[in-house]
C-alpha positions as CSV (number, residue, x, y, z in Angstrom):
1,M,-13.0,14.5,79.3
2,S,-15.9,12.2,79.0
3,T,-19.5,12.5,81.1
4,T,-22.1,10.2,81.9
5,R,-25.5,11.6,83.1
6,I,-27.1,10.6,86.1
7,T,-29.7,10.9,88.4
8,V,-28.9,11.8,92.0
9,T,-31.7,12.3,94.0
10,L,-31.7,15.5,97.1
11,P,-33.3,17.2,99.9
12,T,-35.4,19.9,98.0
13,E,-34.1,22.7,100.6
14,Q,-30.2,21.6,99.4
15,V,-31.2,22.0,95.8
16,D,-33.5,25.3,96.5
17,E,-29.5,26.8,98.5
18,L,-27.7,25.1,95.6
19,R,-29.5,26.8,92.6
20,K,-29.4,30.1,95.2
21,L,-25.5,29.6,94.9
22,T,-24.7,28.6,90.9
23,D,-26.3,28.3,88.0
24,N,-24.3,25.4,86.9
25,V,-25.3,22.4,89.0
26,S,-23.5,19.5,87.0
27,G,-20.4,21.5,87.7
28,Y,-21.0,21.9,91.5
29,V,-21.8,18.8,91.8
30,A,-18.9,17.3,89.8
31,A,-16.5,19.1,91.5
32,A,-18.2,18.4,95.1
33,V,-17.4,14.9,94.5
34,A,-14.1,15.2,92.6
35,R,-13.1,16.8,96.0
36,Q,-15.0,13.7,98.2
37,I,-12.5,11.3,95.9
38,R,-9.1,13.1,96.7
39,H,-10.4,13.0,100.3
40,E,-11.1,9.7,100.2
41,L,-8.0,8.6,98.2
42,L,-5.8,10.4,100.6
43,G,-7.0,9.3,104.1
44,E,-6.4,5.6,102.9
45,D,-2.8,6.9,101.6
46,L,-2.4,8.2,105.0
47,R,-3.7,4.8,106.5
48,R,-1.7,2.6,105.0
49,Y,1.7,5.1,105.3
50,Q,0.5,4.8,109.5
51,E,0.6,1.2,108.9
52,D,4.3,1.0,106.9
53,H,5.7,3.4,109.6
54,G,3.6,3.9,112.7
55,P,1.4,6.7,113.7
56,F,2.6,10.0,112.9
57,T,4.1,11.8,115.7
58,E,3.2,15.0,117.2
59,E,6.1,17.2,115.2
60,E,4.7,15.8,111.8
61,L,1.2,16.8,112.7
62,A,2.0,20.4,113.4
63,R,4.8,19.9,110.6
64,A,1.1,19.2,108.2
65,R,-0.8,21.6,109.4
66,A,1.6,24.6,109.2
67,D,1.8,23.3,105.7
68,L,-1.7,22.9,104.8
69,F,-2.9,26.2,107.1
70,G,0.1,28.4,107.8
71,E,2.7,28.2,110.4
72,Q,0.2,29.9,113.4
73,A,-1.8,26.8,112.9
74,G,1.0,24.5,113.3
75,A,2.5,26.3,116.3
76,G,-0.6,25.8,118.2
77,A,-1.0,21.9,117.4
78,A,2.3,20.8,120.4
């Protein structure tokens, strides 16, 4: 994988806390960016699906929650 060096400005308090969590700040930030990109892309896919097929039903949402968080999470959603 190729990389590009960039400069990012963060609040000092966040950098202090970040350095307590990891000695690989670049890796930590790269993982956070990757998660955010996946989140954005998934959100767009879900919006597009609903445009084509209508809003998700409560049953579909409960099933998705169960798949993501375990059966118990889906049971309380109805």
